[in-house]
PQR file of N, CA, C, O and H, with PARSE charges and radii, in Angstrom:
ATOM      1  N   MET A   1       5.380  25.152  -9.137 -0.4000 1.5000
ATOM      2  CA  MET A   1       5.838  23.937  -9.769 -0.0000 2.0000
ATOM      3  C   MET A   1       4.630  23.030  -9.976  0.5500 1.7000
ATOM      4  O   MET A   1       3.697  23.028  -9.172 -0.5500 1.4000
ATOM      5  N   SER A   2       4.657  22.282 -11.029 -0.4000 1.5000
ATOM      6  CA  SER A   2       3.510  21.424 -11.330 -0.0000 2.0000
ATOM      7  C   SER A   2       3.419  20.266 -10.325  0.5500 1.7000
ATOM      8  O   SER A   2       4.438  19.797  -9.818 -0.5500 1.4000
ATOM      9  H   SER A   2       5.415  22.283 -11.681  0.4000 1.0000
ATOM     10  N   PRO A   3       2.199  19.814 -10.044 -0.5600 1.5000
ATOM     11  CA  PRO A   3       2.029  18.682  -9.130  0.2800 2.0000
ATOM     12  C   PRO A   3       2.755  17.430  -9.620  0.5500 1.7000
ATOM     13  O   PRO A   3       3.293  16.658  -8.825 -0.5500 1.4000
ATOM     14  N   GLU A   4       2.763  17.243 -10.926 -0.4000 1.5000
ATOM     15  CA  GLU A   4       3.435  16.074 -11.484 -0.0000 2.0000
ATOM     16  C   GLU A   4       4.931  16.102 -11.185  0.5500 1.7000
ATOM     17  O   GLU A   4       5.526  15.079 -10.845 -0.5500 1.4000
ATOM     18  H   GLU A   4       2.326  17.869 -11.572  0.4000 1.0000
ATOM     19  N   LYS A   5       5.532  17.284 -11.317 -0.4000 1.5000
ATOM     20  CA  LYS A   5       6.970  17.428 -11.061 -0.0000 2.0000
ATOM     21  C   LYS A   5       7.284  17.205  -9.580  0.5500 1.7000
ATOM     22  O   LYS A   5       8.266  16.540  -9.249 -0.5500 1.4000
ATOM     23  H   LYS A   5       5.049  18.115 -11.594  0.4000 1.0000
ATOM     24  N   LEU A   6       6.462  17.754  -8.696 -0.4000 1.5000
ATOM     25  CA  LEU A   6       6.674  17.556  -7.265 -0.0000 2.0000
ATOM     26  C   LEU A   6       6.585  16.077  -6.896  0.5500 1.7000
ATOM     27  O   LEU A   6       7.413  15.565  -6.142 -0.5500 1.4000
ATOM     28  H   LEU A   6       5.665  18.294  -8.966  0.4000 1.0000
ATOM     29  N   LEU A   7       5.581  15.404  -7.429 -0.4000 1.5000
ATOM     30  CA  LEU A   7       5.426  13.982  -7.137 -0.0000 2.0000
ATOM     31  C   LEU A   7       6.590  13.190  -7.708  0.5500 1.7000
ATOM     32  O   LEU A   7       7.081  12.263  -7.065 -0.5500 1.4000
ATOM     33  H   LEU A   7       4.909  15.819  -8.042  0.4000 1.0000
ATOM     34  N   TYR A   8       7.035  13.539  -8.897 -0.4000 1.5000
ATOM     35  CA  TYR A   8       8.188  12.878  -9.507 -0.0000 2.0000
ATOM     36  C   TYR A   8       9.422  13.023  -8.610  0.5500 1.7000
ATOM     37  O   TYR A   8      10.139  12.055  -8.362 -0.5500 1.4000
ATOM     38  H   TYR A   8       6.636  14.292  -9.420  0.4000 1.0000
ATOM     39  N   MET A   9       9.653  14.236  -8.136 -0.4000 1.5000
ATOM     40  CA  MET A   9      10.815  14.480  -7.282 -0.0000 2.0000
ATOM     41  C   MET A   9      10.701  13.710  -5.963  0.5500 1.7000
ATOM     42  O   MET A   9      11.682  13.131  -5.497 -0.5500 1.4000
ATOM     43  H   MET A   9       9.070  15.023  -8.338  0.4000 1.0000
ATOM     44  N   ALA A  10       9.516  13.701  -5.367 -0.4000 1.5000
ATOM     45  CA  ALA A  10       9.315  12.970  -4.115 -0.0000 2.0000
ATOM     46  C   ALA A  10       9.540  11.477  -4.319  0.5500 1.7000
ATOM     47  O   ALA A  10      10.108  10.810  -3.454 -0.5500 1.4000
ATOM     48  H   ALA A  10       8.719  14.171  -5.746  0.4000 1.0000
ATOM     49  N   LYS A  11       9.100  10.954  -5.451 -0.4000 1.5000
ATOM     50  CA  LYS A  11       9.316   9.530  -5.748 -0.0000 2.0000
ATOM     51  C   LYS A  11      10.795   9.223  -5.906  0.5500 1.7000
ATOM     52  O   LYS A  11      11.255   8.169  -5.465 -0.5500 1.4000
ATOM     53  H   LYS A  11       8.639  11.496  -6.154  0.4000 1.0000
ATOM     54  N   GLN A  12      11.549  10.124  -6.528 -0.4000 1.5000
ATOM     55  CA  GLN A  12      12.989   9.916  -6.671 -0.0000 2.0000
ATOM     56  C   GLN A  12      13.661   9.866  -5.302  0.5500 1.7000
ATOM     57  O   GLN A  12      14.502   9.003  -5.050 -0.5500 1.4000
ATOM     58  H   GLN A  12      11.175  10.979  -6.886  0.4000 1.0000
ATOM     59  N   ILE A  13      13.297  10.778  -4.432 -0.4000 1.5000
ATOM     60  CA  ILE A  13      13.866  10.798  -3.082 -0.0000 2.0000
ATOM     61  C   ILE A  13      13.507   9.510  -2.347  0.5500 1.7000
ATOM     62  O   ILE A  13      14.356   8.901  -1.697 -0.5500 1.4000
ATOM     63  H   ILE A  13      12.614  11.479  -4.637  0.4000 1.0000
ATOM     64  N   ALA A  14      12.251   9.104  -2.452 -0.4000 1.5000
ATOM     65  CA  ALA A  14      11.793   7.885  -1.786 -0.0000 2.0000
ATOM     66  C   ALA A  14      12.505   6.654  -2.328  0.5500 1.7000
ATOM     67  O   ALA A  14      12.830   5.743  -1.567 -0.5500 1.4000
ATOM     68  H   ALA A  14      11.561   9.600  -2.980  0.4000 1.0000
ATOM     69  N   THR A  15      12.749   6.615  -3.622 -0.4000 1.5000
ATOM     70  CA  THR A  15      13.459   5.478  -4.215 -0.0000 2.0000
ATOM     71  C   THR A  15      14.853   5.362  -3.628  0.5500 1.7000
ATOM     72  O   THR A  15      15.307   4.260  -3.322 -0.5500 1.4000
ATOM     73  H   THR A  15      12.485   7.355  -4.241  0.4000 1.0000
ATOM     74  N   PHE A  16      15.535   6.482  -3.466 -0.4000 1.5000
ATOM     75  CA  PHE A  16      16.866   6.456  -2.871 -0.0000 2.0000
ATOM     76  C   PHE A  16      16.812   5.941  -1.442  0.5500 1.7000
ATOM     77  O   PHE A  16      17.538   5.011  -1.091 -0.5500 1.4000
ATOM     78  H   PHE A  16      15.166   7.378  -3.714  0.4000 1.0000
ATOM     79  N   PHE A  17      15.962   6.533  -0.614 -0.4000 1.5000
ATOM     80  CA  PHE A  17      15.938   6.151   0.797 -0.0000 2.0000
ATOM     81  C   PHE A  17      15.353   4.764   1.020  0.5500 1.7000
ATOM     82  O   PHE A  17      15.650   4.139   2.038 -0.5500 1.4000
ATOM     83  H   PHE A  17      15.373   7.289  -0.899  0.4000 1.0000
ATOM     84  N   ALA A  18      14.539   4.268   0.111 -0.4000 1.5000
ATOM     85  CA  ALA A  18      14.009   2.905   0.239 -0.0000 2.0000
ATOM     86  C   ALA A  18      15.128   1.877   0.141  0.5500 1.7000
ATOM     87  O   ALA A  18      15.013   0.771   0.669 -0.5500 1.4000
ATOM     88  H   ALA A  18      14.298   4.776  -0.716  0.4000 1.0000
ATOM     89  N   SER A  19      16.203   2.242  -0.532 -0.4000 1.5000
ATOM     90  CA  SER A  19      17.318   1.306  -0.689 -0.0000 2.0000
ATOM     91  C   SER A  19      18.285   1.343   0.496  0.5500 1.7000
ATOM     92  O   SER A  19      19.217   0.541   0.559 -0.5500 1.4000
ATOM     93  H   SER A  19      16.297   3.140  -0.961  0.4000 1.0000
ATOM     94  N   GLN A  20      18.070   2.259   1.425 -0.4000 1.5000
ATOM     95  CA  GLN A  20      18.947   2.385   2.582 -0.0000 2.0000
ATOM     96  C   GLN A  20      18.479   1.457   3.701  0.5500 1.7000
ATOM     97  O   GLN A  20      17.283   1.198   3.835 -0.5500 1.4000
ATOM     98  H   GLN A  20      17.313   2.910   1.374  0.4000 1.0000
ATOM     99  N   PRO A  21      19.414   0.960   4.499 -0.5600 1.5000
ATOM    100  CA  PRO A  21      19.018   0.067   5.603  0.2800 2.0000
ATOM    101  C   PRO A  21      18.285   0.838   6.702  0.5500 1.7000
ATOM    102  O   PRO A  21      18.395   2.059   6.817 -0.5500 1.4000
ATOM    103  N   GLY A  22      17.554   0.100   7.482 -0.4000 1.5000
ATOM    104  CA  GLY A  22      16.840   0.694   8.610 -0.0000 2.0000
ATOM    105  C   GLY A  22      15.358   0.813   8.340  0.5500 1.7000
ATOM    106  O   GLY A  22      14.876   0.537   7.241 -0.5500 1.4000
ATOM    107  H   GLY A  22      17.464  -0.892   7.389  0.4000 1.0000
ATOM    108  N   ALA A  23      14.650   1.230   9.370 -0.4000 1.5000
ATOM    109  CA  ALA A  23      13.192   1.334   9.263 -0.0000 2.0000
ATOM    110  C   ALA A  23      12.724   2.777   9.283  0.5500 1.7000
ATOM    111  O   ALA A  23      11.536   3.042   9.464 -0.5500 1.4000
ATOM    112  H   ALA A  23      15.041   1.454  10.262  0.4000 1.0000
ATOM    113  N   ASP A  24      13.643   3.710   9.100 -0.4000 1.5000
ATOM    114  CA  ASP A  24      13.285   5.128   9.198 -0.0000 2.0000
ATOM    115  C   ASP A  24      13.275   5.819   7.838  0.5500 1.7000
ATOM    116  O   ASP A  24      13.531   7.020   7.761 -0.5500 1.4000
ATOM    117  H   ASP A  24      14.609   3.495   8.953  0.4000 1.0000
ATOM    118  N   GLN A  25      12.986   5.092   6.775 -0.4000 1.5000
ATOM    119  CA  GLN A  25      13.015   5.672   5.434 -0.0000 2.0000
ATOM    120  C   GLN A  25      12.058   6.845   5.300  0.5500 1.7000
ATOM    121  O   GLN A  25      12.422   7.861   4.707 -0.5500 1.4000
ATOM    122  H   GLN A  25      12.777   4.116   6.838  0.4000 1.0000
ATOM    123  N   ALA A  26      10.839   6.737   5.834 -0.4000 1.5000
ATOM    124  CA  ALA A  26       9.871   7.837   5.718 -0.0000 2.0000
ATOM    125  C   ALA A  26      10.384   9.073   6.449  0.5500 1.7000
ATOM    126  O   ALA A  26      10.203  10.195   5.975 -0.5500 1.4000
ATOM    127  H   ALA A  26      10.544   5.911   6.315  0.4000 1.0000
ATOM    128  N   ASP A  27      11.021   8.875   7.596 -0.4000 1.5000
ATOM    129  CA  ASP A  27      11.617  10.004   8.313 -0.0000 2.0000
ATOM    130  C   ASP A  27      12.706  10.663   7.474  0.5500 1.7000
ATOM    131  O   ASP A  27      12.811  11.890   7.439 -0.5500 1.4000
ATOM    132  H   ASP A  27      11.168   7.964   7.981  0.4000 1.0000
ATOM    133  N   CYS A  28      13.506   9.862   6.807 -0.4000 1.5000
ATOM    134  CA  CYS A  28      14.590  10.393   5.972 -0.0000 2.0000
ATOM    135  C   CYS A  28      14.046  11.164   4.772  0.5500 1.7000
ATOM    136  O   CYS A  28      14.563  12.228   4.432 -0.5500 1.4000
ATOM    137  H   CYS A  28      13.421   8.866   6.835  0.4000 1.0000
ATOM    138  N   VAL A  29      13.016  10.637   4.138 -0.4000 1.5000
ATOM    139  CA  VAL A  29      12.398  11.335   3.004 -0.0000 2.0000
ATOM    140  C   VAL A  29      11.826  12.666   3.481  0.5500 1.7000
ATOM    141  O   VAL A  29      12.038  13.701   2.849 -0.5500 1.4000
ATOM    142  H   VAL A  29      12.596   9.772   4.415  0.4000 1.0000
ATOM    143  N   ALA A  30      11.105  12.637   4.588 -0.4000 1.5000
ATOM    144  CA  ALA A  30      10.510  13.861   5.128 -0.0000 2.0000
ATOM    145  C   ALA A  30      11.591  14.878   5.485  0.5500 1.7000
ATOM    146  O   ALA A  30      11.442  16.066   5.197 -0.5500 1.4000
ATOM    147  H   ALA A  30      10.932  11.796   5.101  0.4000 1.0000
ATOM    148  N   GLN A  31      12.666  14.428   6.100 -0.4000 1.5000
ATOM    149  CA  GLN A  31      13.737  15.345   6.485 -0.0000 2.0000
ATOM    150  C   GLN A  31      14.415  15.949   5.256  0.5500 1.7000
ATOM    151  O   GLN A  31      14.755  17.132   5.252 -0.5500 1.4000
ATOM    152  H   GLN A  31      12.787  13.463   6.334  0.4000 1.0000
ATOM    153  N   HIS A  32      14.609  15.144   4.223 -0.4000 1.5000
ATOM    154  CA  HIS A  32      15.213  15.654   2.992 -0.0000 2.0000
ATOM    155  C   HIS A  32      14.337  16.754   2.374  0.5500 1.7000
ATOM    156  O   HIS A  32      14.835  17.804   1.969 -0.5500 1.4000
ATOM    157  H   HIS A  32      14.332  14.183   4.226  0.4000 1.0000
ATOM    158  N   ILE A  33      13.046  16.496   2.313 -0.4000 1.5000
ATOM    159  CA  ILE A  33      12.122  17.488   1.760 -0.0000 2.0000
ATOM    160  C   ILE A  33      12.126  18.741   2.639  0.5500 1.7000
ATOM    161  O   ILE A  33      12.127  19.860   2.126 -0.5500 1.4000
ATOM    162  H   ILE A  33      12.642  15.643   2.643  0.4000 1.0000
ATOM    163  N   ARG A  34      12.128  18.557   3.938 -0.4000 1.5000
ATOM    164  CA  ARG A  34      12.161  19.690   4.865 -0.0000 2.0000
ATOM    165  C   ARG A  34      13.437  20.519   4.685  0.5500 1.7000
ATOM    166  O   ARG A  34      13.395  21.748   4.738 -0.5500 1.4000
ATOM    167  H   ARG A  34      12.127  17.648   4.355  0.4000 1.0000
ATOM    168  N   ASP A  35      14.551  19.852   4.475 -0.4000 1.5000
ATOM    169  CA  ASP A  35      15.848  20.530   4.374 -0.0000 2.0000
ATOM    170  C   ASP A  35      16.076  21.216   3.031  0.5500 1.7000
ATOM    171  O   ASP A  35      16.694  22.279   2.978 -0.5500 1.4000
ATOM    172  H   ASP A  35      14.585  18.853   4.432  0.4000 1.0000
ATOM    173  N   PHE A  36      15.582  20.616   1.939 -0.4000 1.5000
ATOM    174  CA  PHE A  36      15.996  21.075   0.622 -0.0000 2.0000
ATOM    175  C   PHE A  36      14.898  21.692  -0.249  0.5500 1.7000
ATOM    176  O   PHE A  36      15.203  22.327  -1.258 -0.5500 1.4000
ATOM    177  H   PHE A  36      15.080  19.752   1.982  0.4000 1.0000
ATOM    178  N   TRP A  37      13.653  21.519   0.117 -0.4000 1.5000
ATOM    179  CA  TRP A  37      12.581  22.118  -0.668 -0.0000 2.0000
ATOM    180  C   TRP A  37      12.181  23.439  -0.033  0.5500 1.7000
ATOM    181  O   TRP A  37      12.154  23.573   1.191 -0.5500 1.4000
ATOM    182  H   TRP A  37      13.406  21.002   0.936  0.4000 1.0000
ATOM    183  N   GLU A  38      11.874  24.407  -0.878 -0.4000 1.5000
ATOM    184  CA  GLU A  38      11.422  25.691  -0.347 -0.0000 2.0000
ATOM    185  C   GLU A  38      10.006  25.527   0.210  0.5500 1.7000
ATOM    186  O   GLU A  38       9.298  24.593  -0.165 -0.5500 1.4000
ATOM    187  H   GLU A  38      11.896  24.298  -1.871  0.4000 1.0000
ATOM    188  N   PRO A  39       9.591  26.428   1.102 -0.5600 1.5000
ATOM    189  CA  PRO A  39       8.280  26.291   1.744  0.2800 2.0000
ATOM    190  C   PRO A  39       7.107  26.160   0.771  0.5500 1.7000
ATOM    191  O   PRO A  39       6.183  25.389   1.028 -0.5500 1.4000
ATOM    192  N   ARG A  40       7.130  26.892  -0.330 -0.4000 1.5000
ATOM    193  CA  ARG A  40       6.014  26.783  -1.293 -0.0000 2.0000
ATOM    194  C   ARG A  40       5.940  25.385  -1.893  0.5500 1.7000
ATOM    195  O   ARG A  40       4.850  24.855  -2.109 -0.5500 1.4000
ATOM    196  H   ARG A  40       7.881  27.518  -0.539  0.4000 1.0000
ATOM    197  N   MET A  41       7.086  24.795  -2.160 -0.4000 1.5000
ATOM    198  CA  MET A  41       7.095  23.434  -2.703 -0.0000 2.0000
ATOM    199  C   MET A  41       6.520  22.454  -1.672  0.5500 1.7000
ATOM    200  O   MET A  41       5.727  21.577  -2.016 -0.5500 1.4000
ATOM    201  H   MET A  41       7.972  25.225  -1.985  0.4000 1.0000
ATOM    202  N   ARG A  42       6.922  22.610  -0.420 -0.4000 1.5000
ATOM    203  CA  ARG A  42       6.412  21.719   0.632 -0.0000 2.0000
ATOM    204  C   ARG A  42       4.907  21.871   0.784  0.5500 1.7000
ATOM    205  O   ARG A  42       4.195  20.877   0.926 -0.5500 1.4000
ATOM    206  H   ARG A  42       7.566  23.322  -0.141  0.4000 1.0000
ATOM    207  N   GLU A  43       4.413  23.109   0.755 -0.4000 1.5000
ATOM    208  CA  GLU A  43       2.973  23.337   0.873 -0.0000 2.0000
ATOM    209  C   GLU A  43       2.211  22.697  -0.274  0.5500 1.7000
ATOM    210  O   GLU A  43       1.172  22.072  -0.058 -0.5500 1.4000
ATOM    211  H   GLU A  43       4.991  23.917   0.639  0.4000 1.0000
ATOM    212  N   GLN A  44       2.717  22.847  -1.491 -0.4000 1.5000
ATOM    213  CA  GLN A  44       2.067  22.233  -2.661 -0.0000 2.0000
ATOM    214  C   GLN A  44       2.087  20.711  -2.545  0.5500 1.7000
ATOM    215  O   GLN A  44       1.102  20.045  -2.862 -0.5500 1.4000
ATOM    216  H   GLN A  44       3.561  23.354  -1.667  0.4000 1.0000
ATOM    217  N   PHE A  45       3.207  20.168  -2.092 -0.4000 1.5000
ATOM    218  CA  PHE A  45       3.338  18.720  -1.940 -0.0000 2.0000
ATOM    219  C   PHE A  45       2.354  18.198  -0.894  0.5500 1.7000
ATOM    220  O   PHE A  45       1.702  17.176  -1.109 -0.5500 1.4000
ATOM    221  H   PHE A  45       4.008  20.709  -1.834  0.4000 1.0000
ATOM    222  N   LEU A  46       2.247  18.893   0.230 -0.4000 1.5000
ATOM    223  CA  LEU A  46       1.323  18.461   1.275 -0.0000 2.0000
ATOM    224  C   LEU A  46      -0.125  18.537   0.812  0.5500 1.7000
ATOM    225  O   LEU A  46      -0.936  17.681   1.166 -0.5500 1.4000
ATOM    226  H   LEU A  46       2.777  19.723   0.405  0.4000 1.0000
ATOM    227  N   ALA A  47      -0.452  19.550   0.027 -0.4000 1.5000
ATOM    228  CA  ALA A  47      -1.803  19.643  -0.528 -0.0000 2.0000
ATOM    229  C   ALA A  47      -2.076  18.488  -1.480  0.5500 1.7000
ATOM    230  O   ALA A  47      -3.174  17.932  -1.494 -0.5500 1.4000
ATOM    231  H   ALA A  47       0.207  20.245  -0.261  0.4000 1.0000
ATOM    232  N   LEU A  48      -1.088  18.135  -2.265 -0.4000 1.5000
ATOM    233  CA  LEU A  48      -1.205  17.012  -3.193 -0.0000 2.0000
ATOM    234  C   LEU A  48      -1.401  15.709  -2.418  0.5500 1.7000
ATOM    235  O   LEU A  48      -2.254  14.894  -2.769 -0.5500 1.4000
ATOM    236  H   LEU A  48      -0.196  18.586  -2.254  0.4000 1.0000
ATOM    237  N   ALA A  49      -0.614  15.522  -1.375 -0.4000 1.5000
ATOM    238  CA  ALA A  49      -0.677  14.289  -0.581 -0.0000 2.0000
ATOM    239  C   ALA A  49      -1.968  14.197   0.231  0.5500 1.7000
ATOM    240  O   ALA A  49      -2.397  13.100   0.590 -0.5500 1.4000
ATOM    241  H   ALA A  49       0.079  16.184  -1.090  0.4000 1.0000
ATOM    242  N   ALA A  50      -2.579  15.325   0.516 -0.4000 1.5000
ATOM    243  CA  ALA A  50      -3.825  15.316   1.292 -0.0000 2.0000
ATOM    244  C   ALA A  50      -5.010  14.782   0.492  0.5500 1.7000
ATOM    245  O   ALA A  50      -6.034  14.412   1.067 -0.5500 1.4000
ATOM    246  H   ALA A  50      -2.230  16.215   0.224  0.4000 1.0000
ATOM    247  N   ASP A  51      -4.874  14.743  -0.821 -0.4000 1.5000
ATOM    248  CA  ASP A  51      -5.940  14.223  -1.679 -0.0000 2.0000
ATOM    249  C   ASP A  51      -5.871  12.698  -1.684  0.5500 1.7000
ATOM    250  O   ASP A  51      -4.928  12.133  -2.238 -0.5500 1.4000
ATOM    251  H   ASP A  51      -4.042  15.043  -1.288  0.4000 1.0000
ATOM    252  N   PRO A  52      -6.855  12.014  -1.077 -0.5600 1.5000
ATOM    253  CA  PRO A  52      -6.799  10.549  -1.015  0.2800 2.0000
ATOM    254  C   PRO A  52      -6.893   9.878  -2.390  0.5500 1.7000
ATOM    255  O   PRO A  52      -6.536   8.709  -2.533 -0.5500 1.4000
ATOM    256  N   LYS A  53      -7.367  10.607  -3.392 -0.4000 1.5000
ATOM    257  CA  LYS A  53      -7.464  10.043  -4.740 -0.0000 2.0000
ATOM    258  C   LYS A  53      -6.130  10.079  -5.473  0.5500 1.7000
ATOM    259  O   LYS A  53      -5.952   9.398  -6.484 -0.5500 1.4000
ATOM    260  H   LYS A  53      -7.657  11.557  -3.276  0.4000 1.0000
ATOM    261  N   GLN A  54      -5.191  10.877  -4.961 -0.4000 1.5000
ATOM    262  CA  GLN A  54      -3.885  10.998  -5.598 -0.0000 2.0000
ATOM    263  C   GLN A  54      -3.084   9.721  -5.358  0.5500 1.7000
ATOM    264  O   GLN A  54      -2.847   9.329  -4.215 -0.5500 1.4000
ATOM    265  H   GLN A  54      -5.336  11.430  -4.140  0.4000 1.0000
ATOM    266  N   GLU A  55      -2.677   9.091  -6.431 -0.4000 1.5000
ATOM    267  CA  GLU A  55      -1.888   7.872  -6.305 -0.0000 2.0000
ATOM    268  C   GLU A  55      -0.428   8.234  -6.052  0.5500 1.7000
ATOM    269  O   GLU A  55       0.164   9.055  -6.753 -0.5500 1.4000
ATOM    270  H   GLU A  55      -2.869   9.409  -7.359  0.4000 1.0000
ATOM    271  N   MET A  56       0.132   7.593  -5.024 -0.4000 1.5000
ATOM    272  CA  MET A  56       1.546   7.779  -4.730 -0.0000 2.0000
ATOM    273  C   MET A  56       2.024   6.590  -3.902  0.5500 1.7000
ATOM    274  O   MET A  56       1.236   5.953  -3.204 -0.5500 1.4000
ATOM    275  H   MET A  56      -0.349   6.926  -4.454  0.4000 1.0000
ATOM    276  N   PRO A  57       3.310   6.300  -3.986 -0.5600 1.5000
ATOM    277  CA  PRO A  57       3.836   5.182  -3.195  0.2800 2.0000
ATOM    278  C   PRO A  57       3.615   5.402  -1.699  0.5500 1.7000
ATOM    279  O   PRO A  57       3.572   6.540  -1.231 -0.5500 1.4000
ATOM    280  N   GLU A  58       3.479   4.334  -0.974 -0.4000 1.5000
ATOM    281  CA  GLU A  58       3.223   4.417   0.460 -0.0000 2.0000
ATOM    282  C   GLU A  58       4.335   5.164   1.193  0.5500 1.7000
ATOM    283  O   GLU A  58       4.061   5.901   2.140 -0.5500 1.4000
ATOM    284  H   GLU A  58       3.514   3.409  -1.354  0.4000 1.0000
ATOM    285  N   LEU A  59       5.569   4.986   0.773 -0.4000 1.5000
ATOM    286  CA  LEU A  59       6.683   5.689   1.421 -0.0000 2.0000
ATOM    287  C   LEU A  59       6.544   7.199   1.250  0.5500 1.7000
ATOM    288  O   LEU A  59       6.830   7.953   2.181 -0.5500 1.4000
ATOM    289  H   LEU A  59       5.792   4.388   0.003  0.4000 1.0000
ATOM    290  N   VAL A  60       6.116   7.643   0.092 -0.4000 1.5000
ATOM    291  CA  VAL A  60       5.915   9.074  -0.159 -0.0000 2.0000
ATOM    292  C   VAL A  60       4.759   9.585   0.693  0.5500 1.7000
ATOM    293  O   VAL A  60       4.855  10.665   1.276 -0.5500 1.4000
ATOM    294  H   VAL A  60       5.884   7.031  -0.664  0.4000 1.0000
ATOM    295  N   ARG A  61       3.680   8.835   0.774 -0.4000 1.5000
ATOM    296  CA  ARG A  61       2.535   9.251   1.577 -0.0000 2.0000
ATOM    297  C   ARG A  61       2.900   9.295   3.065  0.5500 1.7000
ATOM    298  O   ARG A  61       2.470  10.198   3.783 -0.5500 1.4000
ATOM    299  H   ARG A  61       3.602   7.957   0.301  0.4000 1.0000
ATOM    300  N   SER A  62       3.683   8.334   3.523 -0.4000 1.5000
ATOM    301  CA  SER A  62       4.126   8.323   4.925 -0.0000 2.0000
ATOM    302  C   SER A  62       5.015   9.522   5.221  0.5500 1.7000
ATOM    303  O   SER A  62       4.892  10.148   6.274 -0.5500 1.4000
ATOM    304  H   SER A  62       4.033   7.600   2.940  0.4000 1.0000
ATOM    305  N   ALA A  63       5.896   9.838   4.305 -0.4000 1.5000
ATOM    306  CA  ALA A  63       6.766  11.003   4.486 -0.0000 2.0000
ATOM    307  C   ALA A  63       5.941  12.278   4.539  0.5500 1.7000
ATOM    308  O   ALA A  63       6.229  13.168   5.339 -0.5500 1.4000
ATOM    309  H   ALA A  63       5.996   9.330   3.449  0.4000 1.0000
ATOM    310  N   ALA A  64       4.930  12.375   3.706 -0.4000 1.5000
ATOM    311  CA  ALA A  64       4.063  13.556   3.710 -0.0000 2.0000
ATOM    312  C   ALA A  64       3.339  13.683   5.053  0.5500 1.7000
ATOM    313  O   ALA A  64       3.194  14.786   5.581 -0.5500 1.4000
ATOM    314  H   ALA A  64       4.696  11.652   3.056  0.4000 1.0000
ATOM    315  N   ALA A  65       2.893  12.573   5.593 -0.4000 1.5000
ATOM    316  CA  ALA A  65       2.227  12.609   6.889 -0.0000 2.0000
ATOM    317  C   ALA A  65       3.188  13.096   7.971  0.5500 1.7000
ATOM    318  O   ALA A  65       2.790  13.850   8.859 -0.5500 1.4000
ATOM    319  H   ALA A  65       3.011  11.678   5.165  0.4000 1.0000
ATOM    320  N   LYS A  66       4.419  12.681   7.905 -0.4000 1.5000
ATOM    321  CA  LYS A  66       5.419  13.125   8.863 -0.0000 2.0000
ATOM    322  C   LYS A  66       5.719  14.612   8.705  0.5500 1.7000
ATOM    323  O   LYS A  66       5.923  15.317   9.693 -0.5500 1.4000
ATOM    324  H   LYS A  66       4.743  12.068   7.183  0.4000 1.0000
ATOM    325  N   LEU A  67       5.745  15.085   7.468 -0.4000 1.5000
ATOM    326  CA  LEU A  67       5.948  16.515   7.234 -0.0000 2.0000
ATOM    327  C   LEU A  67       4.788  17.341   7.772  0.5500 1.7000
ATOM    328  O   LEU A  67       4.989  18.425   8.320 -0.5500 1.4000
ATOM    329  H   LEU A  67       5.579  14.513   6.665  0.4000 1.0000
ATOM    330  N   ALA A  68       3.603  16.834   7.617 -0.4000 1.5000
ATOM    331  CA  ALA A  68       2.409  17.569   8.041 -0.0000 2.0000
ATOM    332  C   ALA A  68       2.287  17.646   9.561  0.5500 1.7000
ATOM    333  O   ALA A  68       1.649  18.552  10.097 -0.5500 1.4000
ATOM    334  H   ALA A  68       3.440  15.954   7.173  0.4000 1.0000
ATOM    335  N   ALA A  69       2.900  16.694  10.241 -0.4000 1.5000
ATOM    336  CA  ALA A  69       2.807  16.650  11.722 -0.0000 2.0000
ATOM    337  C   ALA A  69       3.629  17.730  12.377  0.5500 1.7000
ATOM    338  O   ALA A  69       3.657  17.827  13.604 -0.5500 1.4000
ATOM    339  H   ALA A  69       3.418  15.957   9.806  0.4000 1.0000
TER
END
């Protein structure tokens, strides 16, 4: 899958969870990606997020860090 598509999908997930109450939005985004994305998609996403030059919302970057842990 293209990096642009993965980032688009991650942003959509983050937009949904950002509107939910609580302070665990990054955990929720990470869990959603863990539950519903296939391993290759997660690996590509983590590689994308590891690039500090890649622009992405802070919630998406936080979720990626949680996935990588």
